Each structure stands twice: as structure tokens, then as C-alpha cells.
C-alpha positions as CSV (number, residue, x, y, z in Angstrom):
1,M,-77.4,-49.6,70.2
2,A,-75.3,-52.7,71.0
3,V,-74.2,-53.2,74.6
4,Q,-70.6,-52.1,75.1
5,V,-70.0,-53.1,78.7
6,Y,-71.5,-56.0,80.7
7,L,-71.0,-55.3,84.5
8,S,-70.9,-58.3,86.8
9,P,-70.7,-57.3,90.4
10,S,-70.2,-60.2,92.8
11,V,-73.2,-62.4,93.7
12,Q,-71.4,-63.8,96.8
13,D,-74.0,-63.0,99.4
14,W,-72.3,-65.4,101.8
15,N,-68.9,-63.7,101.7
16,V,-68.8,-61.4,104.7
17,G,-66.1,-58.8,105.3
18,Y,-64.5,-57.3,108.4
19,G,-66.5,-55.3,110.9
20,N,-69.6,-53.6,109.4
21,Y,-68.5,-54.3,105.8
22,G,-71.5,-56.6,105.2
23,T,-71.4,-58.9,102.2
24,E,-69.2,-58.7,99.1
25,E,-72.4,-58.8,97.0
26,E,-73.8,-55.8,98.7
27,R,-70.7,-53.6,98.5
28,M,-69.8,-54.6,94.9
29,N,-73.3,-53.8,93.7
30,L,-73.0,-50.3,95.2
31,I,-69.7,-49.8,93.3
32,A,-71.4,-51.2,90.2
33,D,-74.2,-48.5,90.6
34,V,-71.5,-45.8,90.3
35,V,-69.7,-47.5,87.4
36,E,-73.0,-47.9,85.5
37,Y,-73.9,-44.3,86.2
38,E,-70.5,-43.0,85.0
39,L,-70.5,-45.1,81.8
40,E,-74.0,-44.2,80.8
41,R,-73.3,-40.5,81.6
42,H,-70.6,-40.8,78.9
43,G,-72.9,-42.5,76.4
44,V,-71.6,-46.0,76.9
45,T,-74.3,-48.7,76.8
46,T,-74.3,-51.2,79.6
47,A,-76.0,-54.4,80.8
48,R,-75.7,-55.9,84.3
49,N,-76.2,-59.1,86.1
50,A,-78.8,-59.6,88.9
51,P,-77.9,-60.6,92.4
52,D,-79.9,-63.8,92.3
53,Q,-78.2,-65.2,89.2
54,S,-75.7,-68.0,89.3
55,L,-72.3,-67.6,87.7
56,Q,-73.3,-69.9,84.9
57,E,-76.4,-67.8,84.2
58,I,-74.3,-64.6,84.3
59,V,-71.8,-66.0,81.7
60,A,-74.6,-67.3,79.5
61,E,-76.3,-63.9,79.6
62,S,-73.2,-62.0,78.8
63,N,-72.4,-64.4,75.9
64,A,-76.0,-64.0,74.6
65,I,-75.8,-60.2,74.8
66,G,-72.4,-60.0,73.2
67,P,-70.9,-56.9,74.8
68,Q,-67.6,-55.4,73.8
69,V,-66.1,-56.2,77.2
70,H,-67.2,-58.0,80.4
71,V,-66.1,-56.5,83.8
72,A,-66.6,-58.5,87.0
73,I,-66.3,-56.5,90.2
74,H,-65.2,-58.2,93.4
75,S,-63.5,-57.6,96.8
76,N,-60.7,-60.0,97.8
77,A,-59.8,-62.1,100.9
78,S,-56.6,-63.7,102.0
79,A,-55.7,-66.6,104.2
80,T,-54.3,-64.3,106.9
81,G,-56.4,-61.2,106.6
82,S,-53.3,-59.1,106.3
83,A,-53.1,-58.7,102.5
84,R,-54.1,-55.3,101.0
85,G,-54.5,-53.5,97.7
86,P,-56.2,-53.8,94.3
87,S,-55.6,-56.3,91.5
88,V,-57.2,-57.1,88.2
89,Y,-57.3,-60.6,86.7
90,V,-57.4,-61.8,83.1
91,H,-57.6,-65.4,82.1
92,R,-54.3,-65.2,80.1
93,F,-52.0,-62.4,79.4
94,G,-52.1,-60.8,76.0
95,G,-54.9,-59.3,73.9
96,E,-57.7,-57.0,74.6
97,A,-58.5,-58.3,78.1
98,Q,-55.0,-57.4,79.4
99,Q,-55.3,-53.9,77.9
100,L,-58.6,-53.4,79.7
101,A,-57.1,-54.7,82.9
102,N,-54.1,-52.4,82.6
103,D,-56.4,-49.4,82.1
104,I,-58.6,-50.2,85.1
105,Y,-55.7,-51.2,87.4
106,A,-53.9,-47.9,86.7
107,Q,-57.0,-45.9,87.9
108,L,-57.6,-48.1,90.9
109,V,-54.0,-48.2,92.2
110,A,-53.9,-44.4,91.9
111,I,-56.6,-44.0,94.6
112,S,-55.6,-47.0,96.8
113,P,-54.1,-46.3,100.2
114,A,-52.1,-49.6,99.8
115,D,-49.7,-50.9,97.2
116,G,-51.3,-52.6,94.3
117,L,-50.9,-56.3,93.5
118,G,-50.9,-55.7,89.7
119,V,-52.6,-57.2,86.7
120,R,-52.5,-61.0,87.1
121,E,-53.1,-64.1,85.0
122,G,-55.9,-66.3,86.4
123,A,-55.5,-69.4,84.3
124,G,-53.6,-71.3,87.0
125,A,-56.2,-70.8,89.7
126,F,-58.6,-73.6,90.8
127,G,-56.3,-76.4,89.9
128,G,-55.4,-75.0,86.5
129,K,-59.0,-74.4,85.4
130,G,-58.9,-70.7,86.0
131,Y,-61.7,-68.4,87.0
132,Y,-65.0,-69.6,85.3
133,E,-66.1,-66.1,84.5
134,L,-62.9,-65.2,82.7
135,R,-62.5,-68.6,81.0
136,R,-66.1,-69.0,79.7
137,T,-67.0,-65.4,78.8
138,R,-66.6,-64.8,75.1
139,A,-66.0,-61.0,75.3
140,P,-62.7,-59.8,76.6
141,A,-63.2,-60.2,80.3
142,V,-61.5,-59.0,83.5
143,L,-62.1,-59.6,87.2
144,V,-61.4,-56.6,89.3
145,E,-60.5,-57.1,93.0
146,V,-60.9,-53.6,94.4
147,A,-59.2,-54.4,97.8
148,F,-59.3,-57.0,100.6
149,H,-62.6,-57.0,102.6
150,D,-61.1,-59.2,105.4
151,N,-58.4,-56.6,106.1
152,P,-59.6,-53.9,108.5
153,A,-57.9,-51.0,106.7
154,D,-59.0,-52.1,103.2
155,A,-62.6,-52.9,104.4
156,D,-62.8,-49.3,105.8
157,F,-61.4,-48.0,102.5
158,I,-64.0,-49.7,100.5
159,I,-66.9,-48.7,102.8
160,N,-65.9,-45.0,102.7
161,N,-64.9,-44.7,99.1
162,I,-67.6,-46.5,97.1
163,Y,-68.0,-43.5,94.8
164,A,-64.2,-43.0,94.1
165,I,-63.7,-46.7,93.5
166,G,-66.7,-46.8,91.0
167,V,-65.4,-43.7,89.2
168,A,-61.9,-45.2,89.0
169,I,-63.2,-48.4,87.4
170,A,-65.4,-46.4,85.0
171,K,-62.4,-44.2,84.1
172,G,-60.4,-47.3,83.2
173,I,-63.1,-48.7,81.0
174,L,-63.6,-45.4,79.3
175,E,-59.8,-45.2,78.7
176,Y,-60.0,-48.6,77.0
177,L,-63.0,-47.6,74.9
178,G,-61.3,-44.3,73.8
179,V,-63.8,-42.1,75.5
180,T,-62.5,-39.0,77.3
181,Y,-63.6,-38.7,80.9
182,Q,-65.7,-35.6,81.7
183,P,-65.9,-34.7,85.4
184,D,-69.4,-34.6,86.8
185,S,-71.0,-31.6,88.4
186,A,-70.1,-30.7,92.0
187,D,-73.7,-31.2,93.0
188,N,-73.9,-34.6,91.5
189,I,-70.6,-35.7,93.1
190,A,-71.7,-34.5,96.5
191,Y,-75.1,-36.3,96.1
192,L,-73.5,-39.6,95.1
193,R,-70.9,-39.5,97.8
194,A,-73.6,-38.9,100.4
195,K,-75.6,-41.7,98.9
196,Y,-72.9,-44.4,98.7
197,D,-70.0,-43.6,101.0
198,G,-70.0,-44.8,104.6
199,R,-73.2,-46.8,104.4
């Protein structure tokens, strides 16, 4: 069966968050574990990057696989450390990528303790070049910023809600794909929360 979703958690092992957050790469890979589990539990086929890949290698791999959608998963940072809330980026508004972004954002903002920053166009970033992963990936692509890892409250939210964040992203993807979300068993939920939250 063809791959439906390519998951691309951050490979930024140098990007360290507030307090005991650790690295963006570490936290986003934990979230991606949950997203992958939830999608595959619903029969959605996935592929995923590796932490040691470069951004160029990730994009090339996604393009070679040819998934239905490409979902990058990141945590954000600001100049002041005071910004909060989730956002989802597309290269340009319109089309399938924006619909996917809308579906994921709606699920994320519903669980966020802070106001969301919305679905945003990334084409103007980096001197008008935009985000490489959004610009060069052939499949409809989104870049999810789950919250701000340099803000104490948001960093704490991420650390203690890995499972809920992963489920929210998966729900948004499933909504886009037209797959009805089915709640997991209470035992599995308890196991996954114990495994991922608060680490």
C-alpha cells in the first residue's frame, strides 16, 4: 500500500528549550511516535525521517516516496521567550496544504492552554525564500509548531502533554484524510501517557 503520510519530526538536536525541556529533536520525535501510532492504528500508512538526516535528505526521501501529505513537527521559539501557542505553516495559502493545516490547527488549539497563532503562510520567511521543507516537498506539506519551547509555560505544556499533542495532530490528519477517529482503549491510553508524558 502506498504511503499516505510522511512524518518529519525536527532534526534540530542543537535547539534546546527552557529548563529540562531538552532538545527540539528529542521532544518532537516523542510526539511523532504518538502520531505514528495513532495513524497506523487507523490503517493509515506512514513513513518517517531519521534524526541523523539533513533537511535536504528528508525532502528528497519524501519526494521519492510520494506520500499523500508531508507533516513536519516542530516546537517554536521567539526573540523574547514570551510568545505562546500553536501555529501551522503552509508555503502559500490555498489548496490541499491549507486544508490539512486547518484540520491540524483546529485540533491543536483545542488542547492548548494559550491562544493559538493561526494557520500562517511561510513563503515570506528567510528573505522571501520560505521554509525549505514546505517549498521543496512535492506533496502538500505543512509545518506544525506545537508551542514555544523557550517559554516556561509552553515548555512545561509540551513536556507533560506529549500524548495529547500527538493525538491532536493525528486527529487533524485523519480529519483531512476522511478517516473517523476511534478512541483508543483506556489501558493503551494510560500506558502511552505513562511512557511519554513528563519525561
